[in-house]
Backbone as CSV, one residue per row, in Angstrom:
resi,resn,N_x,N_y,N_z,CA_x,CA_y,CA_z,C_x,C_y,C_z
1,ASN,0.823,-1.193,0.000,0.000,0.000,0.000,0.860,1.248,0.000
2,LYS,0.230,2.394,-0.117,0.961,3.655,-0.258,1.748,4.023,0.996
3,LYS,1.207,3.749,2.157,1.904,4.091,3.401,3.198,3.281,3.521
4,GLU,3.125,2.006,3.222,4.317,1.165,3.281,5.356,1.610,2.263
5,GLN,4.891,1.976,1.075,5.817,2.463,0.044,6.502,3.749,0.504
6,SER,5.743,4.617,1.117,6.286,5.878,1.605,7.339,5.638,2.692
7,VAL,7.050,4.748,3.620,7.990,4.412,4.686,9.246,3.800,4.077
8,TYR,9.053,2.904,3.119,10.184,2.248,2.457,11.053,3.276,1.727
9,GLN,10.423,4.163,0.978,11.162,5.190,0.241,11.941,6.096,1.202
10,GLU,11.338,6.439,2.311,12.003,7.291,3.299,13.211,6.571,3.907
11,SER,13.052,5.267,4.186,14.174,4.521,4.748,15.312,4.405,3.732
12,LEU,14.972,4.239,2.462,16.000,4.215,1.418,16.729,5.548,1.345
13,LYS,15.984,6.644,1.406,16.594,7.973,1.358,17.555,8.153,2.541
14,GLU,17.118,7.754,3.727,17.974,7.864,4.912,19.239,7.022,4.748
15,TYR,19.069,5.833,4.200,20.227,4.954,3.985,21.223,5.612,3.036
16,TRP,20.746,6.100,1.903,21.657,6.693,0.914,22.292,7.979,1.422
17,ASP,21.557,8.755,2.192,22.136,9.960,2.798,23.258,9.588,3.759
18,LEU,23.003,8.585,4.601,24.008,8.141,5.558,25.223,7.558,4.843
19,LYS,24.995,6.747,3.823,26.093,6.152,3.060,26.927,7.233,2.391
20,SER,26.287,8.223,1.837,26.995,9.319,1.183,27.867,10.075,2.188
21,ALA,27.303,10.348,3.352,28.068,11.059,4.391,29.264,10.235,4.833
22,MET,29.067,8.938,5.033,30.162,8.074,5.475,31.250,7.987,4.397
23,ASP,30.841,7.874,3.142,31.822,7.829,2.051,32.649,9.113,2.007
24,THR,31.989,10.243,2.225,32.685,11.532,2.227,33.679,11.601,3.383
25,TYR,33.249,11.204,4.580,34.148,11.220,5.740,35.327,10.280,5.537
26,PHE,35.078,9.119,4.949,36.151,8.161,4.685,37.163,8.759,3.712
27,LYS,36.671,9.370,2.650,37.551,9.970,1.646,38.378,11.091,2.271
28,GLU,37.733,11.950,3.057,38.448,13.057,3.702,39.496,12.525,4.680
29,GLY,39.148,11.494,5.434,40.091,10.905,6.380,41.277,10.278,5.671
30,LYS,41.020,9.629,4.570,42.095,9.008,3.798,43.039,10.076,3.244
31,GLU,42.481,11.149,2.698,43.299,12.243,2.174,44.133,12.878,3.277
32,GLU,43.513,13.070,4.443,44.227,13.662,5.577,45.374,12.750,6.018
33,GLY,45.122,11.459,6.032,46.153,10.499,6.406,47.310,10.487,5.420
34,LEU,46.994,10.604,4.143,48.045,10.648,3.132,48.908,11.897,3.285
35,GLN,48.270,13.020,3.528,49.012,14.267,3.728,49.912,14.175,4.946
36,GLU,49.380,13.600,6.019,50.179,13.456,7.237,51.365,12.526,6.989
37,GLY,51.133,11.460,6.247,52.208,10.534,5.913,53.293,11.187,5.072
38,GLU,52.890,12.022,4.130,53.859,12.742,3.311,54.703,13.677,4.171
39,GLN,54.064,14.370,5.101,54.793,15.286,5.983,55.794,14.532,6.846
40,ILE,55.392,13.389,7.353,56.304,12.580,8.174,57.480,12.111,7.337
41,GLY,57.203,11.667,6.114,58.265,11.224,5.222,59.241,12.334,4.880
42,GLU,58.716,13.522,4.612,59.580,14.670,4.312,60.453,15.014,5.516
43,HIS,59.886,14.941,6.698,60.641,15.255,7.912,61.760,14.243,8.130
44,LYS,61.452,12.971,7.931,62.479,11.936,8.085,63.609,12.136,7.074
45,LYS,63.245,12.518,5.860,64.258,12.768,4.825,65.130,13.956,5.221
46,ALA,64.514,14.997,5.770,65.271,16.173,6.208,66.247,15.792,7.318
47,ILE,65.831,14.919,8.206,66.711,14.474,9.291,67.904,13.713,8.726
48,LYS,67.646,12.808,7.778,68.743,12.057,7.157,69.711,12.999,6.447
49,THR,69.172,13.988,5.754,70.011,14.967,5.060,70.832,15.758,6.069
50,ALA,70.207,16.143,7.171,70.923,16.884,8.220,72.070,16.052,8.775
51,GLU,71.816,14.778,9.004,72.885,13.909,9.505,74.069,13.892,8.533
52,LYS,73.775,13.760,7.253,74.843,13.729,6.246,75.604,15.059,6.210
53,CYS,74.864,16.150,6.253,75.500,17.473,6.222,76.427,17.666,7.417
54,LEU,75.941,17.313,8.591,76.744,17.484,9.799,77.994,16.610,9.761
55,LEU,77.833,15.386,9.279,78.978,14.482,9.189,80.002,14.959,8.156
56,LYS,79.545,15.748,7.179,80.448,16.315,6.174,81.106,17.602,6.653
57,GLY,80.720,18.055,7.851,81.366,19.225,8.419,80.612,20.529,8.316
58,MET,79.380,20.498,7.836,78.595,21.735,7.782,78.213,22.167,9.193
59,THR,78.042,23.459,9.387,77.641,23.969,10.700,76.165,23.659,10.944
60,VAL,75.783,23.770,12.201,74.388,23.553,12.566,73.502,24.553,11.835
61,GLU,73.925,25.801,11.792,73.127,26.845,11.143,72.986,26.589,9.644
62,GLU,74.084,26.213,8.981,74.023,25.916,7.544,73.098,24.723,7.287
63,THR,73.218,23.726,8.127,72.395,22.522,7.977,70.923,22.850,8.195
64,ALA,70.630,23.664,9.189,69.247,24.064,9.455,68.666,24.815,8.262
65,GLU,69.457,25.701,7.701,68.990,26.473,6.546,68.734,25.556,5.345
66,LEU,69.635,24.638,5.108,69.518,23.743,3.958,68.334,22.789,4.101
67,THR,68.156,22.238,5.278,67.126,21.220,5.483,65.773,21.782,5.903
68,GLU,65.740,23.065,6.252,64.542,23.734,6.751,64.079,23.164,8.094
69,LEU,65.005,22.546,8.822,64.749,22.130,10.199,65.153,23.280,11.110
70,SER,64.653,23.265,12.323,65.037,24.317,13.263,66.468,24.090,13.732
71,VAL,67.109,25.166,14.145,68.470,25.069,14.676,68.473,24.134,15.880
72,LYS,67.453,24.249,16.714,67.353,23.400,17.906,67.300,21.917,17.524
73,GLU,66.522,21.590,16.502,66.418,20.193,16.077,67.737,19.696,15.485
74,VAL,68.400,20.551,14.721,69.689,20.166,14.136,70.727,19.985,15.246
75,GLN,70.655,20.824,16.281,71.569,20.664,17.416,71.350,19.309,18.097
76,LYS,70.107,18.892,18.226,69.808,17.585,18.820,70.381,16.460,17.960
77,ILE,70.275,16.615,16.649,70.815,15.612,15.734,72.336,15.554,15.867
78,ALA,72.966,16.723,15.938,74.418,16.783,16.084,74.850,16.116,17.384
79,THR,74.126,16.356,18.451,74.420,15.739,19.740,74.287,14.221,19.645
80,LYS,73.238,13.777,18.990,73.003,12.343,18.826,74.154,11.689,18.046
81,LEU,74.712,12.440,17.098,75.829,11.938,16.300,77.168,12.060,17.033
82,GLY,77.145,12.725,18.178,78.367,12.905,18.949,79.258,14.012,18.416
83,LEU,78.650,14.993,17.791,79.408,16.126,17.221,79.302,17.359,18.109
């Protein structure tokens, strides 16, 4: 009957609205996770580059400028390397 059809149609609409919202949140979360992963990877690469620079004799300040790490972070890396 018409009432049952109306209830059914409304439940379908609610389902598709909810599914659409969940798909959007999943996509946004995945994109955010990828961006965060890229940032972590770039930071790790900068640390490796800083280690190489310091071991080659560059100053902390030069290394910080080249790698775009903070002077404080480069100083910690130098300390860790025993320099």
